[in-house]
C-alpha positions in Angstrom: 4.6 29.5 13.0 5.4 28.8 9.4 3.4 26.6 7.1 6.1 24.0 7.1 5.4 23.4 10.8 1.7 22.7 10.5 -0.3 19.7 9.6 -3.9 19.6 8.2 -6.1 16.5 8.1 -9.2 16.5 5.9 -11.9 13.9 5.5 -12.5 13.3 1.8 -16.1 13.1 0.7 -15.8 9.6 -0.9 -16.5 6.0 -0.1 -13.9 3.5 -1.4 -13.5 -0.2 -2.0 -10.2 -2.0 -1.9 -9.3 -4.6 -4.7 -6.7 -7.3 -4.6 -5.6 -8.4 -8.0 -2.8 -11.1 -8.1 0.1 -10.0 -10.2 -0.2 -13.1 -12.3 -3.7 -12.1 -13.4 -3.1 -8.5 -14.3 -3.2 -9.3 -18.0 -6.8 -10.5 -17.7 -8.0 -7.4 -15.9 -5.9 -4.8 -17.6 -8.9 -3.2 -19.3 -10.6 -2.6 -16.0 -7.5 -1.3 -14.2 -7.0 1.2 -17.1 -10.7 2.2 -16.8 -9.9 3.4 -13.3 -6.8 5.3 -14.3 -8.7 7.0 -17.1 -11.6 8.1 -14.9 -12.0 11.9 -15.2 -11.4 13.8 -12.0 -11.6 11.1 -9.3 -12.0 12.2 -5.7 -9.4 9.6 -4.9 -7.6 6.8 -6.7 -4.6 4.7 -5.8 -3.1 1.9 -7.9 -0.1 0.2 -6.3 1.7 -2.7 -7.9 4.5 -4.9 -6.4 5.8 -8.4 -7.0 2.8 -9.9 -5.2 -0.3 -8.0 -6.3 -1.9 -5.0 -7.9 -4.0 -3.2 -5.3 -6.6 -0.6 -6.1 -8.3 2.0 -3.8 -11.1 3.4 -5.9 -14.5 4.9 -5.6 -17.0 2.1 -4.7 -19.4 2.9 -7.5 -16.7 2.7 -10.2 -15.7 -0.9 -9.4 -18.9 -2.7 -10.5 -17.0 -5.0 -12.9 -14.8 -6.3 -10.1 -17.8 -6.7 -7.7 -19.9 -8.5 -10.3 -17.1 -10.9 -11.2 -16.3 -11.6 -7.6 -19.9 -12.4 -6.7 -20.3 -14.8 -9.6 -17.1 -16.6 -8.9 -17.8 -16.8 -5.2 -20.9 -18.8 -6.0 -18.8 -21.2 -8.1 -16.3 -21.4 -5.3 -19.0 -22.5 -2.9 -20.1 -25.2 -5.3 -16.6 -26.5 -5.6 -16.3 -26.6 -1.8 -19.5 -28.6 -1.5 -18.3 -31.1 -4.1 -14.9 -31.4 -2.4 -16.6 -32.2 0.9 -18.4 -35.1 -0.7 -16.1 -38.1 -0.7 -18.2 -40.1 -3.1 -19.0 -37.5 -5.7 -19.8 -39.1 -9.1 -18.1 -36.2 -10.9 -14.4 -36.2 -11.7 -13.1 -32.7 -11.1 -10.1 -31.3 -12.8 -7.0 -30.3 -10.9 -6.9 -26.7 -10.0 -4.3 -24.5 -11.7 -1.4 -24.3 -9.3 -0.6 -20.7 -10.4 -4.1 -19.5 -9.8 -4.9 -17.0 -7.1 -8.2 -15.3 -6.3 -9.2 -11.7 -6.9 -10.6 -10.2 -3.8 -12.8 -7.1 -3.2 -13.6 -5.8 0.3 -17.2 -5.9 1.2 -16.6 -2.9 3.5 -16.5 0.8 2.5 -13.4 2.8 3.4 -13.1 6.5 4.3 -10.0 8.6 3.6 -8.3 11.1 5.7 -5.9 13.3 3.7 -2.8 14.6 5.6 -1.2 17.8 4.3 2.1 19.0 5.9 2.3 22.3 3.9 5.9 21.4 3.1 7.6 20.7 -0.2 9.9 18.1 1.4 9.3 14.5 2.3 12.1 14.6 5.0 9.5 14.2 7.8 7.2 11.6 6.1 8.2 8.9 8.5 7.5 11.1 11.5 4.0 11.8 10.2 3.3 8.0 9.7 4.4 7.3 13.3 2.7 10.3 14.9 -0.7 9.7 13.2 -0.8 5.9 13.5 0.2 5.7 17.2 -3.0 6.8 18.9 -5.1 4.7 16.5 -3.0 1.6 17.1 -3.2 2.0 20.9 -7.0 2.1 20.6 -7.1 -1.0 18.5 -8.3 0.7 15.3 -7.1 -0.9 12.1 -5.9 1.5 9.3 -4.1 1.4 6.1 -1.7 4.2 5.1 -0.5 5.7 1.8 2.3 8.2 1.3 2.5 10.2 -1.9 4.4 13.2 -3.2 1.5 15.6 -2.6 -0.1 14.3 0.6 -0.4 11.3 2.9 -3.6 9.3 3.4 -5.1 7.2 6.2 -7.8 4.7 5.3 -10.3 3.5 7.9 -13.2 1.1 7.4 -16.6 2.6 7.4 -19.2 -0.2 7.7 -22.9 0.1 7.3 -24.7 -0.7 10.5 -26.6 -3.5 8.9 -23.4 -5.3 7.9 -22.3 -7.9 10.5 -18.6 -8.2 11.1 -16.3 -9.2 13.9 -16.1 -6.7 16.8 -12.4 -6.0 16.1 -13.3 -4.2 12.9 -13.8 -0.4 12.6 -17.5 0.0 12.5 -19.4 3.0 11.4 -19.3 4.5 14.9 -15.5 4.2 15.1 -15.0 6.9 12.5 -16.0 9.4 15.2 -13.6 7.6 17.5 -10.8 8.1 15.0 -11.5 11.8 15.0 -11.7 11.9 18.7 -8.3 10.3 19.0 -6.8 12.7 16.6 -8.4 15.5 18.6 -6.8 14.2 21.8 -3.5 14.1 20.0 -3.6 17.8 19.5 -5.4 18.3 16.2 -8.2 20.8 16.1 -11.4 19.9 14.2 -12.9 22.5 11.8 -16.3 22.2 10.1 -16.7 24.7 7.4 -20.5 24.4 7.1 -22.0 26.3 10.0 -25.5 24.8 9.4 -24.2 21.3 9.5 -22.1 22.1 12.5 -25.0 23.4 14.5 -27.1 20.3 13.7 -24.3 17.9 14.8 -23.3 19.6 18.0 -26.8 20.3 19.3 -26.4 17.6 21.9 -22.8 18.4 22.7 -21.2 20.9 24.8 -20.4 24.3 23.4 -17.4 24.6 21.1 -14.0 25.0 22.8 -12.7 27.8 20.6 -14.3 30.5 18.5 -13.0 31.5 15.1 -10.5 34.3 14.9 -11.5 37.7 13.6 -9.3 37.2 10.6 -11.3 34.3 9.3 -13.4 35.2 6.2 -15.9 32.3 6.9 -17.7 31.1 9.9 -15.5 28.2 11.1 -15.9 26.6 14.5 -14.0 24.0 16.4 -15.7 21.1 18.1 -14.5 19.1 21.1 -14.6 15.5 19.9 -14.2 14.2 23.4 -17.8 15.1 24.0 -19.0 12.5 21.4 -19.2 9.5 23.7 -20.2 11.5 26.8 -23.2 12.8 24.9 -24.1 9.3 23.7 -23.2 10.0 20.0 -21.6 7.2 18.1 -21.5 8.6 14.6 -20.8 11.9 12.8 -22.1 13.2 9.6 -18.9 13.4 7.5 -20.3 14.9 4.4 -20.2 18.5 5.6 -16.5 19.0 5.2 -14.2 18.2 8.2 -10.6 19.5 8.6 -8.1 19.0 11.5 -5.2 21.4 11.9 -2.3 21.2 14.2 0.9 23.3 14.5 4.1 21.6 15.5 6.9 23.5 17.3 10.4 23.8 15.9 11.6 21.4 18.5 9.1 18.7 17.6 9.8 19.1 13.9 13.6 19.0 14.4 13.4 16.0 16.6 11.4 14.0 14.0 13.4 15.1 10.9 15.3 12.5 8.9 18.8 13.4 10.0 17.9 12.7 13.6 19.9 10.2 15.7 18.1 7.7 17.9 17.6 8.8 21.5 19.6 7.2 24.2 17.9 4.1 25.7 17.2 5.9 29.0 15.3 8.6 27.3 13.3 6.6 24.9 9.6 7.3 25.5 7.6 4.5 27.0 5.0 3.1 24.6 2.0 1.0 25.4 2.2 -2.3 23.4 -0.7 -4.1 25.0 -3.2 -3.0 22.3 -1.0 -3.7 19.3 -1.7 -6.8 17.2 1.0 -6.3 14.6 2.6 -9.4 13.1 6.2 -10.4 13.8 8.8 -12.3 11.8 7.3 -11.2 8.5 9.0 -11.7 5.2 10.8 -8.5 4.2 12.3 -8.2 0.7 14.3 -5.3 -0.8 13.1 -5.0 -4.3 15.9 -4.5 -6.9 15.2 -1.2 -8.6 16.1 2.3 -7.3 12.8 4.1 -6.7 11.9 7.8 -6.6 8.6 9.6 -6.0 7.6 12.5 -8.2 4.6 14.8 -8.6 2.8 15.1 -11.9 1.5 18.4 -13.2 -2.3 18.5 -13.7 -1.7 20.8 -16.7 -0.3 17.8 -18.6 -2.7 15.2 -17.3 -3.8 14.0 -20.7 -0.2 13.4 -21.8 1.1 11.7 -18.7 -2.2 9.8 -18.4 -1.2 7.8 -21.5 2.2 7.2 -20.0 0.6 5.6 -16.9 -1.5 3.4 -19.3 1.7 2.3 -20.9 3.3 1.6 -17.5 0.4 -0.6 -16.4 -0.4 -2.4 -19.7 2.8 -2.3 -21.8 5.9 -1.8 -19.7 8.0 -3.6 -22.3 7.4 -0.7 -24.7 9.0 1.6 -22.1 12.0 -0.5 -21.2 12.7 -1.9 -24.7 13.1 -5.5 -26.0 16.3 -6.1 -24.0 14.4 -5.8 -20.7 12.8 -9.2 -20.8 12.1 -10.9 -17.5 14.7 -13.4 -16.3 14.5 -16.2 -13.8 16.5 -16.0 -10.6 18.4 -19.1 -11.5 19.5 -17.5 -14.8 21.1 -14.4 -13.3 24.9 -14.3 -13.4 26.6 -14.8 -10.2 28.2 -11.8 -8.7 31.8 -11.7 -7.6 31.9 -12.5 -3.8 32.4 -9.5 -1.6 34.5 -9.6 1.5 32.4 -10.9 4.4 31.3 -8.1 6.7 29.9 -8.3 10.2 26.1 -8.6 10.5 24.4 -5.3 10.0 22.8 -5.2 13.4 25.6 -6.7 15.4 28.1 -4.2 13.9 26.1 -1.2 15.1 26.4 0.2 18.6 23.6 -0.7 20.9 22.4 2.8 21.3 21.7 3.0 17.5 19.4 0.0 17.5 16.0 0.1 19.1 14.1 -3.1 18.2 10.6 -3.1 19.5 9.7 -6.2 21.5 6.3 -7.7 21.0 4.9 -10.4 23.1 1.2 -9.7 23.4 -1.8 -9.8 21.1 -0.1 -11.8 18.4 -3.3 -13.4 17.0 -5.6 -11.4 14.9 -9.3 -11.8 14.5 -9.0 -13.7 11.3 -12.4 -12.4 10.2 -12.9 -12.8 6.4 -14.9 -9.9 5.0 -13.9 -10.2 1.4 -15.5 -11.6 -1.7 -13.3 -14.0 -3.7 -13.3 -15.4 -7.2 -13.2 -18.9 -8.4 -10.1 -21.2 -8.5 -9.1 -21.1 -12.2 -7.3 -18.4 -14.0 -9.6 -16.9 -16.7 -8.8 -17.5 -20.3 -10.7 -14.5 -21.7 -11.7 -11.0 -20.6 -13.7 -11.7 -17.5 -16.4 -9.2 -18.4 -16.6 -10.0 -22.1 -19.8 -12.1 -21.7 -22.7 -11.6 -19.4 -24.9 -14.5 -18.4 -27.1 -14.3 -15.3 -26.7 -18.1 -14.7 -23.0 -18.6 -15.6 -20.0 -16.9 -14.0 -18.4 -14.4 -16.3 -14.9 -15.8 -16.2 -13.8 -18.5 -18.7 -13.7 -21.3 -16.2 -12.8 -24.9 -17.0 -15.8 -27.1 -16.7 -16.4 -29.3 -13.8 -15.8 -32.5 -15.8 -13.2 -33.3 -18.4 -14.2 -32.7 -22.0 -12.7 -33.7 -25.3 -12.4 -30.2 -26.7 -10.8 -28.7 -23.6 -7.3 -28.9 -24.9 -8.2 -27.4 -28.3 -9.9 -24.5 -26.5 -6.8 -23.9 -24.4 -4.7 -23.9 -27.6 -6.9 -21.3 -29.3 -6.9 -19.1 -26.3 -3.1 -19.4 -26.0 -2.7 -18.4 -29.6 -5.0 -15.4 -29.2 -3.1 -14.2 -26.2 0.3 -14.6 -27.8 -0.6 -12.1 -30.5 -0.6 -9.2 -28.1 2.3 -8.0 -25.8 2.5 -10.0 -22.6 3.4 -8.9 -19.1 5.3 -11.9 -17.7 3.4 -13.7 -15.0 4.9 -13.9 -11.6 4.5 -16.7 -9.0 3.2 -14.4 -6.3 3.3 -17.0 -3.6 7.0 -17.7 -3.6 7.6 -15.6 -0.6 4.7 -16.9 1.5 5.8 -18.9 4.5 3.7 -21.9 5.2 2.3 -22.0 8.7 2.1 -25.1 10.8 -1.6 -24.8 11.5 -4.1 -23.3 9.2 -7.7 -22.7 9.8 -10.2 -23.8 7.1 -10.8 -20.1 6.4 -7.1 -19.3 5.9 -6.5 -22.4 3.8 -9.2 -21.1 1.4 -7.7 -17.7 1.4 -4.3 -18.7 0.1 -3.5 -20.8 -2.9 -0.5 -23.1 -3.1 2.1 -23.1 -5.7 4.6 -25.7 -6.8 6.9 -23.2 -8.5 9.9 -22.4 -6.5 11.4 -19.0 -5.9 14.4 -20.0 -7.9 12.4 -20.4 -11.2 10.0 -17.5 -10.7 10.5 -14.8 -13.4 11.3 -11.3 -12.2 8.6 -8.8 -13.3 9.6 -5.9 -15.6 8.3 -3.4 -13.1 8.7 -4.8 -9.5 7.0 -1.7 -7.9 5.0 1.4 -8.7 2.4 3.4 -6.9 0.1 6.0 -8.6 -2.1 8.3 -6.6 -4.5 10.9 -8.0 -6.8 13.4 -6.2 -8.3 16.7 -7.4 -5.4 18.5 -5.6 -2.6 16.6 -7.5 -1.1 13.4 -8.6 1.9 11.3 -7.5 3.9 8.5 -9.0 6.5 6.4 -7.3 8.4 4.1 -9.7 11.9 2.9 -10.7 14.1 5.8 -11.5 15.3 4.3 -14.8 11.7 3.7 -15.9 10.7 7.3 -15.1 13.7 8.7 -16.8 12.7 6.8 -20.0 9.0 7.6 -19.6 9.7 11.3 -19.1 12.8 12.3 -21.3 14.5 15.6 -20.7 12.2 17.4 -23.2 9.2 16.3 -21.1 10.4 16.9 -17.6 8.2 19.9 -17.3 5.4 17.5 -16.5 7.3 16.2 -13.4 7.9 17.9 -10.1 11.1 17.0 -8.2 12.9 15.4 -11.1 16.4 15.7 -9.7 16.9 12.0 -9.5 16.0 11.6 -13.2 18.6 14.3 -14.1 21.2 12.5 -12.0 20.5 9.2 -13.9 20.9 11.0 -17.2 24.3 12.2 -16.0 25.3 8.7 -14.9 24.3 7.3 -18.3 26.5 9.9 -20.0 29.6 9.0 -17.9 29.1 5.6 -16.4 32.8 5.0 -15.5 33.1 8.0 -13.3 29.8 7.3 -11.5 30.8 3.7 -10.9 34.0 4.8 -9.3 32.2 7.3 -7.1 29.6 4.7 -6.0 32.3 2.1 -5.1 34.1 4.8 -3.1 30.8 5.7 -1.3 30.2 2.0 -0.5 33.6 1.7 1.1 33.1 4.8 3.2 29.7 3.5 4.4 31.4 0.2 5.4 34.2 2.0 7.2 31.8 4.2 9.1 30.8 1.6 11.7 28.3 3.0 14.2 27.2 6.0 12.1 24.2 6.3 9.8 25.3 6.6 6.2 24.5 9.8 4.3 21.3 9.7 2.3 21.7 8.9 -1.4 18.5 10.5 -2.6 17.4 7.2 -4.4 14.9 5.0 -2.5 14.5 1.3 -2.1 11.2 -0.5 -1.7 11.0 -2.9 1.2 8.1 -5.2 0.5 6.6 -6.9 3.5 4.4 -9.9 2.9 1.3 -9.9 5.1 -0.8 -12.5 3.3 -1.1 -14.6 6.4 -2.8 -11.7 8.3 -6.1 -10.0 7.7 -7.1 -6.4 7.1 -8.3 -6.2 10.6 -4.9 -6.5 12.1 -4.5 -3.3 14.0 -1.2 -1.6 15.0 0.6 -2.9 11.9 1.3 0.5 10.4 2.5 1.9 13.6 4.7 -1.1 14.5 6.8 -0.9 11.3 6.9 2.9 11.3 7.9 3.1 15.0 10.7 0.7 14.5 12.2 2.8 11.7 11.5 6.2 13.3 13.1 5.2 16.6 16.2 4.2 14.7 16.4 7.4 12.7 15.3 6.1 9.4 12.9 8.2 7.4 10.4 6.4 5.2 7.3 6.6 3.1 4.5 4.0 3.6 2.3 2.3 1.0 -0.3 -0.1 2.2 -1.9 -2.6 -0.2 -4.4 -5.4 0.4 -1.8 -8.1 1.1 1.4 -6.2 1.7 3.1 -3.2 3.3 5.7 -1.3 1.1 8.1 1.0 2.8 10.2 3.4 0.7 13.6 3.8 2.4 16.6 5.8 1.4 18.9 3.5 -0.5 21.7 4.1 2.0 19.5 2.7 4.8 17.7 -0.1 3.0 19.7 -3.1 4.3 19.7 -1.8 7.9 15.9 -1.1 7.7 15.4 -4.6 6.4 17.2 -6.1 9.3 15.3 -4.0 11.8 11.9 -4.9 10.3 12.8 -8.6 10.2 13.6 -8.4 13.9 10.6 -6.4 15.1 
């Protein structure tokens, strides 16, 4: 079989933490985010930004600033809760900033499985998401997923045995269970260190398969199903672990993007009893056209500065005319002829909405460390005091000089370029009943969605490993960031070249796009042809926890069974699915209904 038909899964030798940084507080933590981006040769790094948050997956030991700030502010938060519980407190506390949201850092460590498809195309990325997440969802294992230009990644919680957490979490022993499930799904496990292999399988049965004579090294395959039979609950993962599996031409063709959904009678039966995915989530199609490109490591120093500009100074890329506007200030579009509802207009055989009636309530366990309820006025790590939180909090009681301090800070911050703040709670739907834990997890905002400013860059996702780097971002931004003379740094830059052509002759392209839209509307019952550009569907998951298993598989399965290819980007509070522009509205309707 060819390389394009095989999949390899490797366990990376790194322990990660996950950080949630509200979009409105990025300015205060820009220095620390850039420190992660500028780290030399990270084993793994992902920075994903959308309208709700900036999410970081980074090596645990490099996030000390975030951990230290979170611990100090957690102590202050507990003190505030104690005072708020006292009805006759002599102190008069100040009102909390309605725009404030906490920074959160997971107390768990995460392990990463890297998925390589040995293909230069992302046409089957949705099939991989569905195929890999299905057995883990059925077993009740919570995962996060990240697609990139080079590889895909699965994140599973790896918890120290001394750490207490709800039983629905993925404890240390469940990492072996993840591997066992992947082995049962047809992936073979290779351990490249014979010494380590011998030590680990001493209590197991003999290996199923021996290495072929063509192998230069001693590589053995281990039957993971013997783990639990032998009483083993953990596996030493530092010795280098690789899964491989070859997929037949039939399987690959069936899961490719141009596929049509199977007839209802032939759709495979799926076990939903173990899934705890949410339903009726808020799904938004973000405005810009997105593309995903690879970045050449030979030019890492050059494009690294471009990533810094993207995170800290996007206005320098887009120019002074690209200032954020509020939704109420946007000019009204000319009304389009009313068309039938997207789902109702499609034949029934083209729509497979997954029903979900069981297991709708998650564990609700809170395993994160949160910061205090006021937005910092200064660099959170500028001052160190063992007794005082490092953020510039407002004091517990009103003081005469508080207003003057705020003015001074405001003047200082106005002297440097600003990234407009965004009310990141405008899409959150209030629930009728909230537990005390959930009420502390989410802040409230009085700002309506109508007046919230649109961020300059609604979405980007940057992933870096020793094997390569990937960047998904708005096409117009990438075309400006990498002009034609610098496209040698970018892999798969066709969309950027197309945008250059459109800018050169906008009238011709506008006519062709209008014609394409009319053809799509006339083709009732047929999937429109892919445009090449992607749209980001942002799914707000703030009312659910990280332990909600089956989430990745639920969304991916809904799209895959309806013939829509996708890339998947998990963050702390959201799921972001990159869909071909031609399928974005249909995908939004499907995800809202699943």
